[in-house]
Backbone bond lengths (Angstrom), bond angles and torsions (degrees), N, CA, C in turn:
res aa  C-N    CA-C-N  psi(-1)  N-CA   C-N-CA  omega(-1)  CA-C   N-CA-C  phi
1 M - - - 1.474 - - 1.589 105.10 -
2 E 1.266 113.79 133.49 1.456 126.73 -174.80 1.542 103.34 -84.47
3 K 1.388 110.65 130.70 1.565 117.54 -177.83 1.510 108.20 -106.07
4 R 1.330 117.40 55.17 1.503 118.28 175.36 1.597 108.03 -91.76
5 S 1.224 113.74 152.93 1.492 121.31 177.28 1.501 110.83 -83.63
6 N 1.224 119.57 -23.89 1.530 125.73 -176.77 1.512 108.89 -135.81
7 E 1.455 107.48 138.18 1.595 112.08 179.56 1.514 108.56 -68.45
8 R 1.257 119.05 139.41 1.511 129.35 171.89 1.451 111.83 -80.49
9 R 1.194 117.47 138.47 1.566 122.92 176.37 1.436 109.86 -123.88
10 R 1.373 118.22 117.33 1.409 123.12 -176.00 1.493 110.99 -67.68
11 I 1.294 116.08 140.54 1.408 130.43 -173.32 1.351 112.48 -149.77
12 N 1.363 129.32 153.58 1.364 131.46 178.10 1.485 109.77 -142.60
13 T 1.214 120.36 66.51 1.500 121.46 -178.20 1.725 110.52 -126.21
14 P 1.322 102.96 150.27 1.505 115.15 -171.32 1.602 102.83 -70.42
15 I 1.328 111.91 143.83 1.481 119.12 165.72 1.593 110.63 -134.59
16 V 1.270 109.89 160.37 1.479 123.66 173.82 1.445 110.11 -123.11
17 C 1.257 120.55 125.09 1.461 123.31 -178.79 1.541 113.17 -121.68
18 S 1.355 119.78 144.98 1.425 120.86 175.70 1.631 102.13 -137.99
19 R 1.344 106.93 150.19 1.498 115.49 174.38 1.490 112.39 -64.18
20 F 1.348 111.43 131.12 1.539 114.96 -176.35 1.559 104.70 -85.62
21 Q 1.348 117.01 104.76 1.512 122.54 -176.82 1.536 106.77 -146.37
22 S 1.351 120.27 167.46 1.279 131.75 -176.55 1.635 108.55 -69.70
23 R 1.339 122.47 -36.83 1.406 125.48 -179.12 1.446 107.93 -95.60
24 C 1.302 115.86 136.75 1.535 120.19 173.31 1.576 116.87 -91.06
25 D 1.364 114.89 55.60 1.453 120.30 178.63 1.430 116.72 -113.80
26 G 1.379 116.08 13.40 1.422 117.29 178.75 1.545 111.98 -93.12
27 E 1.363 111.42 153.83 1.545 115.79 179.28 1.513 113.24 -86.63
28 A 1.115 116.65 147.06 1.533 120.80 -178.27 1.623 109.17 -66.88
29 I 1.182 115.68 149.85 1.531 118.47 177.46 1.508 107.47 -121.40
30 D 1.369 118.31 119.28 1.345 124.82 -176.16 1.634 108.32 -87.53
31 G 1.228 111.31 150.72 1.540 118.14 174.60 1.492 115.27 -174.86
32 L 1.334 109.91 -175.03 1.620 115.04 -171.30 1.609 96.65 -120.94
33 M 1.304 115.83 132.64 1.509 122.81 158.57 1.511 111.70 -74.21
34 K 1.209 124.51 110.63 1.456 125.23 -176.60 1.525 113.93 -95.15
35 N 1.377 121.72 -24.85 1.341 123.69 175.21 1.559 107.63 -157.24
36 C 1.321 117.69 160.00 1.402 119.73 179.24 1.565 108.80 -148.04
37 C 1.319 115.96 161.41 1.518 122.20 176.58 1.532 104.87 -153.80
38 L 1.301 118.11 179.52 1.456 119.59 -178.45 1.504 113.22 -62.97
39 S 1.371 123.34 -35.38 1.339 125.70 177.71 1.449 123.46 -82.15
40 G 1.417 116.53 -10.39 1.415 118.66 -175.06 1.498 114.04 162.75
41 F 1.285 121.60 -160.95 1.405 123.15 176.81 1.464 116.55 -161.18
42 Y 1.371 121.10 170.03 1.378 129.99 -171.90 1.665 100.81 -115.30
43 A 1.317 113.71 129.69 1.484 121.92 -179.56 1.579 106.79 -133.32
44 E 1.360 110.05 160.51 1.518 118.25 173.83 1.552 100.53 -120.29
45 L 1.366 112.71 104.26 1.563 119.13 -178.08 1.599 109.24 -93.96
46 Q 1.267 113.21 161.91 1.472 119.56 178.45 1.536 111.05 -81.98
47 E 1.385 113.01 -14.93 1.549 115.65 -175.30 1.400 105.30 -134.09
48 Q 1.421 118.39 145.74 1.496 121.40 175.55 1.550 107.02 -77.73
49 V 1.315 115.73 135.06 1.451 121.96 171.96 1.346 110.94 -115.52
50 K 1.396 122.43 139.64 1.444 131.21 -174.32 1.588 107.85 -65.82
51 M 1.229 118.06 149.64 1.468 128.80 -173.25 1.605 98.79 -71.22
52 G 1.237 118.25 138.27 1.561 124.60 -179.16 1.537 110.08 94.35
53 T 1.263 121.63 -20.37 1.493 119.53 -179.83 1.548 113.36 -59.88
54 I 1.228 120.51 138.93 1.410 125.61 176.53 1.519 109.12 -92.33
55 L 1.280 124.99 124.75 1.508 129.01 178.37 1.644 106.21 -114.88
56 L 1.340 105.20 142.11 1.473 114.72 165.06 1.562 102.15 -97.18
57 V 1.422 113.50 122.38 1.372 123.60 -176.31 1.570 113.68 -109.55
58 R 1.288 118.64 129.35 1.388 121.63 179.24 1.501 103.87 -124.55
59 A 1.415 117.27 121.34 1.352 124.44 169.20 1.497 111.46 -77.96
60 G 1.258 117.57 130.61 1.516 119.82 177.69 1.589 111.85 -111.10
61 G 1.273 115.26 4.55 1.504 110.73 -173.16 1.606 107.30 -121.78
62 N 1.292 115.75 -160.51 1.422 121.91 -174.95 1.484 114.19 -78.93
63 S 1.245 116.76 141.19 1.540 122.14 179.89 1.364 113.47 -77.38
64 C 1.286 118.43 -7.85 1.513 126.84 178.91 1.525 111.91 58.04
65 G 1.330 111.48 29.57 1.497 123.81 -178.40 1.560 118.59 78.62
66 F 1.311 113.11 5.34 1.430 118.53 -178.32 1.579 111.47 -82.81
67 S 1.368 119.76 143.44 1.380 123.61 178.74 1.476 113.43 -104.20
68 A 1.341 120.17 176.96 1.495 121.63 173.60 1.473 111.97 -62.33
69 E 1.247 121.67 -22.85 1.486 129.30 -176.24 1.489 107.63 -75.22
70 E 1.350 110.64 -17.04 1.576 119.37 -171.13 1.537 105.34 -111.61
71 G 1.339 116.93 0.75 1.588 117.93 179.77 1.376 118.02 102.28
72 Y 1.396 123.36 -8.34 1.367 128.18 171.86 1.499 117.01 -76.41
73 R 1.318 122.26 125.87 1.367 125.60 173.98 1.455 114.62 -132.81
74 S 1.255 125.72 128.72 1.512 127.45 -178.95 1.552 114.25 -75.91
75 L 1.346 111.74 -26.18 1.355 121.25 174.53 1.509 111.70 -140.31
76 A 1.275 126.42 138.57 1.433 124.97 -174.20 1.666 110.21 -169.83
77 L 1.294 109.94 152.82 1.388 120.59 169.17 1.564 109.67 -97.11
78 A 1.318 116.92 131.12 1.474 116.62 -174.54 1.498 109.31 -143.69
79 E 1.389 114.06 147.32 1.545 116.06 177.41 1.523 106.74 -107.08
80 V 1.423 110.64 135.59 1.431 116.35 178.71 1.467 105.95 -74.31
81 R 1.399 114.71 123.16 1.334 127.07 169.58 1.580 123.57 -84.17
82 W 1.232 113.03 -35.13 1.413 123.52 174.66 1.498 109.90 -159.58
83 S 1.380 120.47 166.22 1.450 125.06 175.45 1.566 105.03 -162.92
84 Q 1.260 114.05 136.51 1.488 119.78 178.25 1.542 105.71 -147.89
85 P 1.375 117.28 148.08 1.435 122.47 176.63 1.466 110.02 -70.00
86 K 1.458 111.02 146.27 1.480 123.44 -178.12 1.416 110.06 -143.20
87 T 1.423 118.96 133.75 1.424 120.17 176.05 1.483 113.47 -99.31
88 I 1.307 115.21 125.87 1.556 117.26 176.32 1.518 103.73 -129.63
89 E 1.302 109.00 127.97 1.603 121.91 -179.01 1.542 109.09 41.40
90 G 1.369 118.57 50.32 1.427 124.50 177.63 1.516 116.39 73.95
91 E 1.249 116.83 1.10 1.502 121.06 176.18 1.524 114.29 -103.89
92 V 1.210 122.63 139.56 1.468 124.08 179.36 1.423 108.26 -95.84
93 C 1.436 115.56 130.58 1.413 123.07 169.61 1.552 107.73 -137.10
94 Y 1.321 117.15 -177.71 1.516 122.58 -172.67 1.434 111.23 -124.20
95 A 1.378 110.16 103.56 1.487 119.40 169.81 1.425 108.84 -60.59
96 T 1.316 116.44 124.22 1.387 121.91 -169.95 1.603 113.46 -141.68
97 G 1.361 115.18 127.79 1.386 121.39 178.51 1.559 113.11 -92.72
98 L 1.240 120.40 134.15 1.526 119.68 -174.23 1.486 109.24 -129.61
99 K 1.267 120.40 141.86 1.485 124.85 -179.79 1.453 107.04 -118.58
100 Y 1.468 115.21 121.49 1.537 118.65 173.61 1.394 109.15 -55.18
101 L 1.374 113.20 140.50 1.516 121.92 176.40 1.565 114.54 -94.22
102 M 1.313 113.97 -28.30 1.503 118.21 179.15 1.583 114.78 -115.00
103 P 1.278 119.82 140.45 1.376 119.21 176.75 1.482 112.57 -63.64
104 Y 1.326 111.26 153.26 1.475 118.19 179.33 1.464 113.00 -75.50
């Protein structure tokens, strides 16, 4: 039995992330949001991001009918909780867990 505090909702929508910092010299990090819940989401990113990093995340795709009350946010600040390499169809991406920082 899974011991999660919030129900995960499957989604497959493109996102663009950038490090939240005072200087605007960082490159965008593309990825796919694969599931979401009230407290955060799981994404597969094109770059590994260190645990604790704060990202500004913009969803560029379809919300699949999910609302903020169900965990979908088109724009959010999120903290990287974990990140690990993952191979999908011969390509490496980074499975990443993120926690929302601001309530909806």
